[in-house]
C-alpha positions as CSV (number, residue, x, y, z in Angstrom):
1,M,-142.5,-74.6,167.3
2,S,-141.0,-76.2,170.2
3,D,-137.6,-75.8,169.0
4,P,-136.2,-72.8,170.8
5,A,-133.7,-72.3,167.9
6,S,-136.5,-72.0,165.4
7,K,-136.7,-68.5,163.4
8,V,-140.0,-67.3,162.5
9,L,-140.8,-64.0,160.2
10,V,-144.0,-62.3,161.2
11,L,-145.5,-59.8,158.6
12,T,-147.9,-57.7,161.2
13,S,-149.7,-55.5,158.6
14,Q,-153.0,-57.4,159.1
15,I,-152.2,-59.8,162.1
16,G,-150.5,-57.1,164.5
17,T,-153.7,-56.4,166.3
18,N,-153.4,-60.2,167.4
19,D,-150.9,-59.7,170.2
20,G,-151.6,-62.9,171.9
21,L,-150.6,-64.8,168.7
22,V,-147.3,-62.9,168.6
23,A,-146.6,-63.3,172.2
24,H,-147.0,-67.1,171.7
25,L,-144.6,-67.1,168.7
26,R,-142.1,-65.3,171.1
27,S,-142.2,-67.8,173.8
28,A,-141.1,-70.7,171.4
29,S,-139.2,-69.0,168.6
30,A,-137.0,-66.2,167.9
31,V,-139.4,-63.9,166.2
32,T,-138.7,-61.0,163.8
33,E,-141.5,-58.4,163.2
34,V,-142.1,-56.6,159.9
35,S,-144.7,-54.4,158.7
36,T,-144.5,-54.4,154.9
37,I,-144.1,-56.8,152.2
38,D,-140.8,-54.9,151.2
39,E,-139.2,-55.3,154.8
40,A,-140.1,-59.2,154.5
41,V,-138.5,-59.4,151.3
42,E,-135.5,-57.6,152.8
43,A,-135.4,-59.9,155.7
44,L,-135.5,-63.0,153.8
45,R,-132.6,-61.5,151.5
46,K,-130.5,-61.2,154.7
47,D,-131.4,-64.4,156.8
48,Y,-133.0,-67.7,156.7
49,Y,-136.4,-68.4,158.5
50,D,-138.0,-71.7,159.6
51,A,-141.4,-70.3,159.2
52,I,-143.5,-67.1,158.0
53,F,-146.7,-65.8,159.5
54,S,-149.0,-63.2,157.7
55,D,-152.5,-62.5,156.8
56,T,-153.9,-64.6,153.9
57,S,-154.4,-61.5,151.9
58,D,-150.5,-60.8,152.0
59,F,-149.5,-64.4,150.9
60,L,-149.8,-63.7,146.9
61,P,-148.0,-60.2,146.8
62,L,-145.5,-61.5,149.2
63,E,-144.9,-64.8,147.0
64,R,-144.4,-62.4,144.1
65,A,-142.3,-60.4,145.9
66,L,-140.1,-63.4,146.7
67,V,-140.0,-64.5,143.1
68,K,-138.9,-61.1,142.1
69,Q,-136.1,-61.3,144.7
70,Q,-135.1,-64.6,143.8
71,A,-134.8,-64.0,140.2
72,S,-132.8,-60.7,140.8
73,L,-130.5,-62.8,143.2
74,I,-129.8,-64.9,140.4
75,L,-129.2,-62.4,137.6
76,N,-127.0,-60.8,139.9
77,T,-125.0,-63.8,140.9
78,I,-124.5,-65.1,137.5
79,G,-120.8,-64.5,136.2
80,E,-122.2,-62.9,132.8
81,G,-123.6,-59.4,132.3
82,V,-127.2,-58.9,131.7
83,C,-129.2,-55.9,130.5
84,I,-132.7,-54.7,129.0
85,V,-132.6,-52.1,126.3
86,D,-135.6,-50.2,125.2
87,N,-136.8,-49.1,121.8
88,T,-134.9,-45.9,122.2
89,G,-131.5,-47.4,123.0
90,H,-131.8,-46.5,126.5
91,C,-130.7,-49.2,129.1
92,T,-133.3,-49.5,131.6
93,W,-131.8,-52.6,133.7
94,S,-128.6,-54.2,134.3
95,N,-127.1,-56.6,136.6
96,R,-124.0,-56.2,138.9
97,R,-121.6,-58.0,136.6
98,M,-122.4,-55.5,133.5
99,Q,-122.3,-52.6,136.2
100,S,-118.8,-53.5,136.9
101,W,-117.6,-52.9,133.5
102,P,-116.4,-49.3,132.3
103,G,-118.5,-46.9,130.9
104,R,-117.0,-47.4,127.2
105,V,-118.1,-51.2,127.4
106,H,-121.7,-50.1,128.5
107,E,-121.8,-47.6,125.5
108,K,-120.5,-50.5,123.2
109,I,-123.2,-52.8,124.7
110,R,-126.1,-50.4,124.5
111,R,-125.2,-49.7,120.8
112,T,-125.1,-53.3,119.8
113,C,-128.5,-53.8,121.5
114,F,-129.9,-51.1,119.6
115,E,-128.6,-52.6,116.3
116,A,-130.1,-55.7,117.3
117,F,-133.6,-53.9,117.9
118,E,-133.4,-52.5,114.4
119,Q,-132.7,-56.0,113.0
120,F,-135.7,-57.6,114.8
121,T,-137.9,-54.6,114.0
122,K,-137.3,-55.2,110.5
123,V,-138.2,-58.7,110.6
124,S,-141.4,-57.9,112.3
125,Q,-142.5,-55.4,109.9
126,P,-146.0,-55.6,108.2
127,P,-147.4,-57.8,106.6
128,A,-147.6,-59.2,109.9
129,A,-149.4,-62.3,108.4
130,H,-146.5,-63.3,106.5
131,A,-143.8,-62.8,109.3
132,D,-141.8,-65.9,110.5
133,P,-142.4,-65.7,114.1
134,A,-139.6,-68.4,114.8
135,S,-137.2,-66.1,112.9
136,L,-138.4,-63.0,114.9
137,A,-137.8,-65.0,118.2
138,R,-134.7,-66.4,117.2
139,S,-131.7,-64.9,119.2
140,K,-128.9,-63.1,117.6
141,R,-125.1,-63.2,118.4
142,F,-122.6,-60.3,118.2
143,D,-118.9,-59.8,118.7
144,I,-117.7,-56.7,120.6
145,N,-114.2,-55.3,120.1
146,I,-113.1,-52.7,122.7
147,D,-109.7,-51.3,121.1
148,N,-108.4,-54.6,120.4
149,T,-107.5,-55.1,124.0
150,Q,-111.0,-56.7,125.5
151,F,-113.4,-58.6,123.5
152,F,-116.9,-59.6,124.6
153,E,-119.7,-61.8,123.2
154,L,-123.5,-60.7,123.0
155,T,-126.6,-62.5,122.5
156,A,-129.6,-60.4,122.1
157,S,-133.2,-61.7,122.3
158,P,-136.1,-59.9,121.7
159,V,-139.2,-59.0,124.0
160,I,-142.5,-59.4,122.0
161,N,-145.7,-57.8,122.9
162,P,-149.1,-59.4,122.0
163,A,-149.2,-57.4,119.0
164,G,-146.2,-59.0,117.6
165,Q,-144.1,-55.9,118.0
166,V,-140.4,-55.8,119.7
167,V,-140.7,-53.6,122.7
168,Q,-137.1,-54.4,124.5
169,I,-134.1,-56.3,123.9
170,V,-132.6,-58.6,126.7
171,A,-128.8,-59.2,126.2
172,V,-126.5,-61.4,127.9
173,I,-122.8,-60.5,127.7
174,W,-119.7,-62.4,128.5
175,D,-116.2,-61.4,128.6
176,S,-114.3,-63.4,125.8
177,T,-111.1,-61.9,125.8
178,S,-109.0,-64.8,127.4
179,S,-110.4,-67.3,124.9
180,R,-110.0,-65.0,122.0
181,R,-106.4,-64.3,122.9
182,L,-106.1,-68.1,123.0
183,Q,-107.6,-68.3,119.9
184,Q,-105.1,-65.7,118.4
185,Q,-102.1,-67.5,119.5
186,L,-103.4,-70.8,118.2
187,D,-103.4,-69.1,114.9
188,A,-99.7,-68.0,115.4
189,I,-99.0,-71.6,116.3
190,D,-100.6,-72.7,113.0
191,R,-98.7,-69.9,111.1
192,A,-95.2,-70.7,113.0
193,G,-95.8,-74.3,112.5
194,R,-96.3,-74.0,108.8
195,E,-93.2,-71.6,108.8
196,L,-91.2,-74.3,110.4
197,M,-92.4,-77.2,108.4
198,R,-92.0,-75.4,105.2
199,L,-88.8,-76.9,103.7
200,E,-88.0,-76.5,100.2
201,I,-86.5,-79.7,99.2
202,E,-83.9,-78.6,96.7
203,A,-83.0,-75.8,99.0
204,I,-82.3,-77.7,101.9
205,D,-80.5,-80.4,100.2
206,K,-78.0,-78.1,99.0
207,M,-77.5,-76.3,102.3
208,L,-74.5,-76.8,104.6
209,F,-74.9,-77.7,108.5
210,A,-74.5,-73.8,109.2
211,D,-77.0,-72.5,106.8
212,R,-79.6,-75.0,107.7
213,L,-79.1,-73.8,111.4
214,K,-79.4,-70.1,110.2
215,L,-82.3,-70.8,108.5
216,L,-84.2,-72.6,111.1
217,Q,-83.1,-69.9,113.7
218,D,-84.6,-67.3,111.6
219,K,-87.8,-69.0,111.4
220,I,-88.0,-69.7,115.2
221,V,-87.2,-66.0,115.9
222,K,-90.2,-64.9,113.7
223,A,-92.5,-67.4,115.4
224,T,-91.5,-66.5,118.9
225,R,-92.1,-62.9,118.3
226,E,-95.7,-63.7,116.8
227,L,-96.4,-66.1,119.6
228,L,-95.3,-64.2,122.8
229,H,-93.8,-60.9,121.5
230,F,-90.4,-61.7,123.3
231,D,-87.2,-61.5,121.4
232,H,-84.9,-62.9,124.2
233,F,-84.6,-66.9,124.3
234,V,-82.5,-69.6,123.9
235,I,-82.7,-73.5,122.6
236,R,-80.3,-76.0,124.3
237,V,-80.1,-79.6,122.8
238,L,-79.4,-82.3,125.1
239,N,-76.5,-84.4,124.6
240,H,-77.7,-87.8,126.0
241,E,-74.1,-89.2,126.5
242,T,-72.9,-86.5,128.4
243,K,-76.0,-84.8,129.7
244,K,-74.6,-81.5,128.4
245,L,-77.4,-79.1,127.2
246,E,-75.6,-77.9,124.1
247,L,-76.3,-74.2,123.1
248,T,-77.8,-74.7,119.5
249,I,-79.8,-71.4,119.0
250,C,-79.6,-68.0,120.9
251,H,-81.5,-64.8,120.5
252,G,-81.0,-61.5,122.4
253,L,-79.0,-62.9,125.1
254,P,-75.4,-61.6,126.1
255,E,-72.2,-63.4,125.4
256,E,-71.7,-64.0,129.1
257,A,-75.0,-66.1,129.3
258,R,-74.2,-67.9,126.2
259,A,-70.7,-69.1,127.9
260,I,-72.3,-70.8,130.9
261,E,-72.6,-74.5,130.7
262,L,-75.4,-76.4,131.9
263,Y,-76.5,-80.0,132.3
264,A,-79.4,-82.0,132.7
265,A,-79.6,-82.2,136.4
266,H,-82.4,-81.3,139.2
267,E,-79.7,-79.1,141.2
268,N,-76.9,-76.8,140.5
269,N,-77.7,-76.3,136.5
270,G,-80.4,-73.6,136.7
271,I,-83.9,-74.0,135.5
272,C,-82.8,-75.3,132.1
273,G,-81.1,-78.2,133.8
274,Y,-84.1,-79.0,135.9
275,V,-86.5,-78.8,133.1
276,A,-84.2,-81.2,131.0
277,A,-83.9,-83.5,134.1
278,T,-87.6,-83.8,134.8
279,G,-89.3,-83.0,131.5
280,R,-91.6,-80.4,133.4
281,S,-92.3,-76.6,132.2
282,Y,-91.1,-73.9,134.7
283,I,-92.4,-70.5,135.0
284,C,-90.2,-68.1,136.8
285,P,-92.4,-64.9,138.0
286,D,-89.5,-63.4,139.5
287,V,-85.7,-64.7,138.8
288,E,-84.3,-62.6,141.9
289,G,-86.1,-64.9,144.4
290,D,-85.7,-68.0,142.3
291,P,-82.4,-69.9,143.7
292,R,-82.7,-72.2,140.4
293,Y,-82.2,-69.2,138.2
294,V,-78.8,-68.5,136.6
295,L,-77.5,-65.6,134.5
296,G,-79.4,-65.0,131.6
297,L,-81.0,-61.7,129.9
298,D,-79.4,-58.8,131.4
299,K,-82.0,-57.4,133.9
300,A,-84.3,-60.3,133.2
301,M,-87.2,-60.3,135.9
302,S,-88.7,-63.4,134.6
303,S,-88.7,-66.4,132.4
304,L,-90.5,-69.4,130.8
305,T,-88.7,-72.9,130.3
306,V,-90.4,-75.8,128.4
307,P,-88.9,-79.1,127.4
308,L,-88.4,-80.2,123.8
309,F,-90.0,-83.9,123.3
310,L,-89.5,-86.0,120.5
311,Y,-91.4,-88.9,122.8
312,D,-93.1,-88.8,126.1
313,D,-90.2,-89.9,127.6
314,K,-87.5,-88.5,125.5
315,V,-86.5,-85.0,126.4
316,I,-84.0,-83.3,123.3
317,G,-83.7,-80.1,124.9
318,V,-85.2,-77.2,126.2
319,F,-86.7,-73.8,125.0
320,N,-85.8,-71.1,127.2
321,I,-87.7,-67.3,127.1
322,E,-86.9,-64.4,129.2
323,S,-88.5,-61.2,129.9
324,D,-87.5,-57.9,131.7
325,Q,-90.8,-57.7,133.3
326,K,-91.9,-59.2,136.5
327,A,-94.7,-62.2,136.0
328,A,-94.6,-61.7,132.1
329,F,-95.9,-65.5,131.6
330,T,-99.1,-67.4,132.3
331,E,-100.2,-70.8,132.5
332,D,-101.7,-69.9,129.0
333,H,-98.2,-68.9,127.6
334,R,-97.1,-72.4,129.2
335,Q,-99.4,-74.2,127.4
336,I,-98.9,-72.3,123.8
337,V,-95.0,-72.6,124.0
338,E,-95.3,-76.4,125.1
339,I,-97.4,-77.1,121.7
340,F,-95.0,-74.8,119.9
341,G,-92.0,-76.6,121.3
342,R,-93.1,-79.8,119.9
343,Y,-92.9,-78.0,116.4
344,V,-89.4,-76.8,117.4
345,A,-88.4,-80.4,118.3
346,I,-89.7,-81.9,114.9
347,A,-87.8,-79.0,113.0
348,L,-84.8,-79.6,114.8
349,N,-84.7,-83.2,114.2
350,T,-85.8,-82.8,110.6
351,F,-83.0,-80.3,110.0
352,N,-80.6,-82.9,111.5
353,L,-79.4,-80.7,114.2
354,L,-79.2,-82.9,117.1
355,V,-75.6,-81.9,118.5
356,K,-74.1,-83.6,115.6
357,E,-74.8,-83.9,111.7
358,R,-75.3,-87.6,111.0
359,A,-73.2,-88.7,108.2
360,A,-75.6,-91.5,106.7
361,V,-76.6,-92.2,103.4
362,R,-80.0,-90.4,102.2
363,H,-82.5,-93.2,103.0
364,D,-81.0,-93.7,106.1
365,V,-81.5,-90.0,107.2
366,A,-85.1,-90.4,105.8
367,D,-85.9,-93.5,108.0
368,D,-84.0,-92.0,111.1
369,V,-86.2,-88.4,110.6
370,C,-89.9,-90.1,110.0
371,G,-89.2,-92.6,112.6
372,E,-88.4,-90.0,115.3
373,V,-90.8,-87.5,114.2
374,A,-93.7,-89.9,114.4
375,G,-93.8,-90.1,118.0
376,P,-93.7,-86.2,118.5
377,L,-96.2,-85.6,115.9
378,N,-98.5,-88.0,117.8
379,D,-98.1,-86.3,121.2
380,L,-98.6,-82.7,119.4
381,C,-102.0,-84.0,117.9
382,S,-102.8,-85.4,121.5
383,D,-102.1,-81.9,123.2
384,V,-104.1,-80.2,120.7
385,R,-107.3,-82.8,121.0
386,E,-107.0,-82.3,124.6
387,L,-107.3,-78.4,124.2
388,K,-110.1,-78.7,121.6
389,D,-112.2,-80.9,124.0
390,A,-111.9,-78.4,126.8
391,H,-113.3,-75.9,124.4
392,V,-115.8,-78.1,122.9
393,S,-118.5,-75.4,122.8
394,D,-116.4,-72.9,121.0
395,E,-116.9,-73.4,117.2
396,E,-114.6,-71.1,116.0
397,L,-111.8,-72.2,118.4
398,G,-112.6,-75.8,117.4
399,G,-112.1,-74.8,114.0
400,K,-108.7,-73.3,114.4
401,L,-107.7,-76.3,116.6
402,Q,-108.7,-78.7,113.7
403,R,-106.6,-76.7,111.4
404,I,-103.5,-77.5,113.4
405,L,-104.6,-81.2,113.6
406,D,-104.9,-81.3,109.7
407,Y,-101.4,-79.4,109.3
408,A,-99.8,-81.8,111.6
409,E,-101.0,-84.4,109.3
410,F,-99.8,-82.8,106.2
411,V,-96.6,-82.8,107.9
412,R,-96.5,-86.3,108.5
413,R,-97.1,-86.9,104.6
414,R,-94.4,-84.4,103.6
415,L,-91.6,-85.7,106.0
416,R,-90.3,-88.3,104.0
417,P,-90.3,-86.5,100.4
418,V,-88.5,-83.8,102.6
419,A,-85.8,-85.8,104.3
420,E,-85.3,-88.0,101.1
421,G,-84.4,-85.1,98.9
422,I,-85.3,-85.4,94.9
423,H,-87.7,-88.4,94.6
424,T,-86.9,-91.0,91.9
425,V,-90.8,-91.5,91.4
426,L,-92.4,-88.4,90.7
427,G,-96.3,-87.9,91.8
428,A,-96.3,-90.6,94.1
429,D,-98.3,-88.4,96.5
430,E,-100.9,-87.8,93.7
431,L,-101.8,-91.3,93.2
432,H,-104.8,-92.9,94.6
433,G,-104.9,-96.4,94.6
434,Q,-108.0,-98.4,93.9
435,I,-109.0,-102.0,93.7
436,E,-108.3,-103.3,90.1
437,P,-109.2,-107.0,89.5
438,L,-106.1,-106.9,87.0
439,L,-103.5,-106.0,89.8
440,A,-105.1,-106.9,93.1
441,G,-103.5,-109.8,94.6
442,M,-100.4,-110.0,92.0
443,R,-97.3,-110.9,93.8
444,I,-94.6,-108.6,92.9
445,L,-90.8,-108.5,93.8
446,V,-89.4,-105.2,94.0
447,A,-85.7,-105.2,93.9
448,D,-83.5,-102.0,94.4
449,D,-80.5,-101.1,96.9
450,D,-82.0,-97.6,97.3
451,Q,-84.3,-98.0,100.1
452,V,-85.9,-94.9,99.1
453,N,-86.8,-96.1,95.8
454,R,-87.8,-99.6,96.9
455,V,-89.9,-98.5,99.7
456,T,-91.7,-95.7,97.4
457,I,-92.5,-98.1,94.5
458,A,-93.6,-100.9,97.3
459,D,-96.1,-98.3,98.9
460,I,-97.4,-97.3,95.4
461,L,-98.1,-100.9,94.4
462,R,-99.6,-101.6,97.6
463,K,-102.3,-99.2,97.0
464,F,-103.5,-101.2,94.2
465,R,-103.6,-104.2,96.6
466,C,-100.5,-105.9,95.0
467,V,-98.6,-108.3,97.3
468,I,-95.1,-107.0,97.6
469,T,-91.8,-108.7,98.5
470,E,-88.9,-106.5,98.9
471,A,-85.3,-107.3,98.3
472,A,-82.4,-105.0,99.0
473,N,-79.9,-106.1,96.6
474,G,-79.5,-108.4,93.5
475,A,-78.6,-111.4,95.4
476,Q,-81.4,-111.0,97.4
477,A,-83.7,-111.0,94.6
478,I,-82.3,-113.9,93.1
479,D,-82.9,-115.8,96.2
480,Q,-86.5,-114.8,96.5
481,I,-87.1,-115.9,93.0
482,N,-85.7,-119.3,93.4
483,G,-87.7,-119.7,96.6
484,Q,-91.1,-118.5,96.0
485,E,-93.6,-117.8,93.0
486,F,-94.0,-114.2,91.9
487,D,-96.4,-112.9,89.0
488,L,-94.0,-110.0,88.3
489,V,-90.2,-108.8,88.9
490,L,-89.3,-105.2,89.2
491,S,-85.6,-104.6,89.5
492,D,-83.2,-101.7,89.3
493,I,-80.0,-102.3,87.1
494,H,-77.5,-100.7,89.0
495,M,-76.8,-102.7,92.2
496,P,-73.4,-103.5,93.8
497,D,-73.5,-107.3,93.8
498,K,-75.8,-108.7,91.2
499,N,-77.0,-106.4,88.3
500,G,-80.4,-106.2,86.7
501,Y,-79.6,-108.5,84.0
502,D,-78.5,-111.4,86.4
503,V,-82.1,-110.9,88.1
504,F,-83.9,-110.8,84.6
505,N,-81.9,-114.3,83.8
506,A,-82.5,-115.8,87.2
507,A,-86.4,-114.8,86.6
508,H,-86.1,-116.2,82.9
509,N,-84.8,-119.4,84.1
510,H,-87.2,-120.2,87.0
511,R,-90.2,-119.6,84.6
512,R,-90.0,-118.4,81.0
513,D,-93.3,-116.5,81.1
514,L,-92.3,-114.7,84.3
515,P,-92.5,-110.8,83.4
516,V,-89.7,-108.6,84.3
517,I,-89.4,-104.9,84.3
518,L,-85.9,-102.9,84.8
519,M,-85.3,-99.8,86.2
520,T,-82.3,-97.5,85.5
521,G,-81.2,-93.7,85.5
522,F,-80.4,-92.0,82.0
523,G,-76.9,-92.7,81.2
524,Y,-74.7,-95.7,80.1
525,D,-75.6,-99.2,80.7
526,A,-72.3,-100.5,81.6
527,S,-73.4,-104.0,82.1
528,H,-75.5,-104.0,78.9
529,S,-78.6,-105.3,81.1
530,I,-80.9,-103.5,78.7
531,Y,-79.6,-104.8,75.4
532,R,-79.4,-108.3,76.6
533,A,-82.5,-108.3,78.4
534,S,-84.5,-107.1,75.7
535,Q,-83.3,-109.7,73.3
536,E,-84.5,-112.4,75.8
537,G,-88.1,-111.0,76.3
538,L,-87.5,-108.1,79.0
539,Q,-91.2,-106.7,79.5
540,A,-90.3,-103.0,79.9
541,V,-87.6,-100.5,81.0
542,L,-88.5,-97.4,83.4
543,F,-85.9,-94.6,83.1
544,K,-85.4,-92.6,86.4
545,P,-86.7,-90.4,87.4
546,F,-90.2,-91.9,86.2
547,R,-93.9,-90.8,87.3
548,A,-96.0,-93.0,89.4
549,H,-98.7,-93.4,86.8
550,A,-96.0,-94.5,84.4
551,L,-95.1,-97.4,86.6
552,I,-98.7,-98.3,87.1
553,D,-99.4,-98.3,83.2
554,E,-96.2,-100.6,82.8
555,V,-97.2,-103.0,85.4
556,R,-100.9,-103.1,84.1
557,K,-99.5,-104.1,80.6
558,A,-97.2,-106.8,82.2
559,F,-100.6,-108.3,83.1
560,S,-102.3,-108.0,80.1
561,P,-102.6,-110.7,77.5
562,S,-101.6,-108.3,74.8
563,G,-98.9,-106.7,76.8
564,Q,-96.5,-109.8,76.8
565,K,-93.7,-110.0,74.6
């Protein structure tokens, strides 16, 4: 006790008559005297002491009081609400967090606890010998909705007396409003993504550029309203040659705002130009105080602008939303719109709207779309997985996020069929490959000048572990036949250089027993390939469009001894 800075608490209820002891303590330390246990607990709550002196008879009640005081401190410090409700539905105690909530929340919590009490009581009804103690003691979880504006989650646990009766309910309550709203927004993303990527093949194939643009704009307007409840936005697509942000889709903005020319640049090109140049989203809580803001919505007060990514390092445009309210956008909005923006970018690219419509043949467009969309789909999945990891304890939210991941995978599978238009091979997605001894390892040459057809057929055969070589025209096919060994040749009839009969003839000359299957659309066979080849041992003919199952059936026949002609 030699440290003059030490602090000592003296409970004088029994030792107060020992004035010599107290005087000795005062000479060595800073002494605080209290006369009751309650005063001692209050002093310990307010300050720290190096030592406590009391009569031995006060030790046990003082310790109990301290434990109670610490428990109360913990319950009043945690961020969740805690309360105790008795068997009449009366709240007998609550911590400070719960006390901070308004009366309507208290009433809803009290009613929910009483409902839990009744459920626990039913479980504990006689015959007690058959009651399941584990089920009785198990906590129950409840969702509380306050006028669809505030949401809580409540876990109720029973307090059981020695007779096995439930006498009280202890409830822990937390405000789940932000996570519930995030979940609702993720639901909206899920719906919006489905709408944007729901492409009717025949309808899209017949649409002109302007019609496609109008359809996409209608879908984005609807989705943006559902996601953020805002009607004023603009989508600008970046021209990578000129760096100009071309106005592509605009809704709810005045004509003078549409006429402004913006470029991807850090300065003097508004927030959109800055976002396009940096690839970073930008929340503007007050447009009047932001020097980067340029004319947009009449009487605009705040805005949110996110980049549209196809790849991590490739900004293809910006998505700008404006509001007539100050600070209308939060970080949650930013995160949601960034994920939705990836859907928008994919939809823009899929519809072939990046500044100019490509004048390319069908399979070139398909390759371009699928190649460019693979990256952003991966990025979208990465963002959603990161969000899922951040809310790993929320099973319901995790389920919603998994739905987005599942739908992204669905989009990945559907992109090529949508981009290609009507298929030559029907039911390719429905055919699941399997290892068949008859087909596995068989070397097959697939020749077709239509890349879509060629790749589709090759992919189907690879599902059955066939070894595929592709030829983009008849001349390549003949070179392949003369250069290596095959077990089957599958060739289109109408090719610009060498026709189907030329390919069949080369295969027949190379090896008399090499089976050949020709493919053609219905109509006039100008080269008479089918007729001439049939006279010389043609294996089979597939008339387009044909089903994937028919293709596999003909290939099986080609490798069956009984199927040889």
